[in-house]
N, C-alpha and C positions, 0 to 999 in steps of 0.2 A: 764561314759557316757551311758552305757547300762541301769544302774539303772534309770537315768534321762529319757531315752526314754521310759522305761516301765512305769513310772509315767506319762508321757505326754499321753501314749496310754490310760492308765487308766482314766485320766481326760477327754479325748475325748469320751470314752465310757460312762462316767457318764454325758456327755453333758456339761462339763465345758469349753471346747474349749481352745484356746491358751491364752486367757486373763482372764479366770476364770469367764465368764459370760455365759448366755444361759442354766443355769442349770434347769432341770425340774424333776418331780418325776419319779422313774424308776420301781416301782412296784405298783400293784393295791392298796395295803394297804397304801402306802405312798401318792397316790393320794387322797384316802378317808380321811386319817388323816390330810393332809395339807388342804384340802378344808374345812373340819369341823372346824379346828382351826382357819382359816381365818374368816369363819362365826361367830364363837364363839367370837373371839377377837373383830371384828367389832361391835357385839351385845353388848359386855361388855363395850366398850367405849360409845356407845350410851346411855346405861342405866346409866353409871357413870356421863355423862354430863347432860342428860335430865330426869333422874329418871326412876322409874318403873311404873309411872302412864300412863295415856292415851297418852300423848305427846311421851314419851320414847317408849312405845309399838308400836305406830304407825310408828315412825321412824325406830324401830328395825325390824318391819314387811317389811318396804320398802327396807332396806338394805339387809336383808336376802333373800327376793325375787329376788332382782336384782343380787345378787352374785350367787345364785343357778341357775338363769336363764342363765347367761353367760356360765356356765358349761354345762347346758342342751342344749343350742344352738350349742355349739361345737360338742356334741354328735349327735344332731339332723341333723346338716347340714354337718358334717365332711365327711361322706362317699360320699354324693352327690358332694361336692366340689372336692374330689379326682377323682370321675368318670368324672367330667366335665373339670377339669383343669389339670389333669395329675398326674405324680408320685411325683411332687413337694409337694403335699399335702397328699401323701399316709400315712404319719405319723398320721394325724388326723383319717383316717379310721382305722388304727391299734389300735388306742387309744380309739376307740368308747366305749368299754366296761369300760375301766378305767374312762372315763369322765362321763359316765352314773352312775357309782357307786359313783364317787365324787359328782355328783349332788345329789344323794340320801342321801349321808352323810351330805352335806351342808343343805339339806332340813330338816334335824332333828332339826336344830336350829330355822328354820322358823316355824315348826309345834309346837315347844316349845312356841313360842311367841303367835301363835293362841290360844293354850290352856291357856296361861296367860291372854289373852284378854277375854276369857270366864270368867275367875276368877274375874277380876276387873270391868267387864261391869256392869254399873248400869241400862241398858235398854236391852231389847231383841236384840240379834245380828242379828237374821234372819236365814233363811235356808242357810246352807253352804254345803249341801250335794254334790254339783257340785265340790267344792274344795276337799272334802274328797275322793270322787271317783278318783280324780287325784292323791292324795296322795297314795291311794291303788294301782293305776297303777304303780306308781314309785317304790313301794317296792315289787310289784309282779315281775317287770322287774328285780329288784335286786336279788330277790330270785331265779328266773328261769334262771339267768344268770350263776348260779353254773353249772358246767359241768354235775354233776350227774342228776340234774333235767332237764337241757337242753336236755340231750340225751333221757330221758323218753318221752318228748314231741315229739321229732323228729323235723327235720329241717323245714319241711313245716308248721307244727302247730306252732312252735317257731316263724317263720317269721311273720305269721298272728297275733299272739298275740302281738309280738313286735311292729308291724306297728300300730295296733289298739291302744295300750297303749300309744305309743310315740305321735301319732297324738292327743289323747285326752289330754295328758299333755300339748301340744302346744296350744290346744283350751283353757285350763284353763289360761295359760299365756295370751292368746289373750283377754280373758275376762278382765283380770287385766289391761293390757296395752293399749287395744283398746276399747272394747265395753263398759265397765263400765265408763271409763272417758268421752266417747262421750255422755253417758246418762246424765251426770252431766251438760253438756252444755258448760263448759269452759275446753278445753282440756289442761292438764299440759305439759309443754314443756319437763319435765323431763322424760315423758313416751314415748316421740317420738322416740328416738334412739331404744328403745326396741321393739316398734311397727314396726319400719322399718326392724330391724333384724328378727322378726317373719315373716313378709311378704317375705323378701328376702330368709329365710330359706326354707319356703314352696315352693317358686318358684324354688329354686335350687333342691329341692327333686323331684319336678314334672319334671323338665328338665332332671334330671339324670335318672329318671324312664323311660322317653320317649327314651332317648339315648340307654339305655341298651336293651330295647325291640326292637328298630330298628336294633341294631347290632346283 
């Protein structure tokens, strides 16, 4: 009986619960590894079905962008939601670093598709410096999230760097999901949920900022 109780306690600690559901990664490396594997597996399926040409590359870019965005959004809005809605969402705030690094890990597959697009393109792709600065922001955040480098910056400078980089990445996603589709003239329905998430995430962050400064 004691052994069974110990196993049940271990399962709860690992997030398995009474019915073996609700599992989530427990370490930063597991968050990064699982997010990368999901991005890679989805990309592999897309390429296997549609090929590595322009069609498969376009769909692979869309899949990896959307998957990495979901991870980014949880890191982007998680602390704000915990501030506004109480301790029930405190887990999101605690996992902010893990989710941010998971986003950076999944983004590697997306960057791979972008580089492949350069390789197969028969016409000039155009200036993508806006995107590449966003990629730089993502991996600077990942690098400076290491405790050794984090301490060198200091708390205030790190907060400023993190805010600028995170908002820039959000702006890059806004370009993909809001601004560029609107310029085309026919807004794709598939981008609407992500556009709404971006707007709601920014609104939550502003509301949480106001609440913290008022209190």
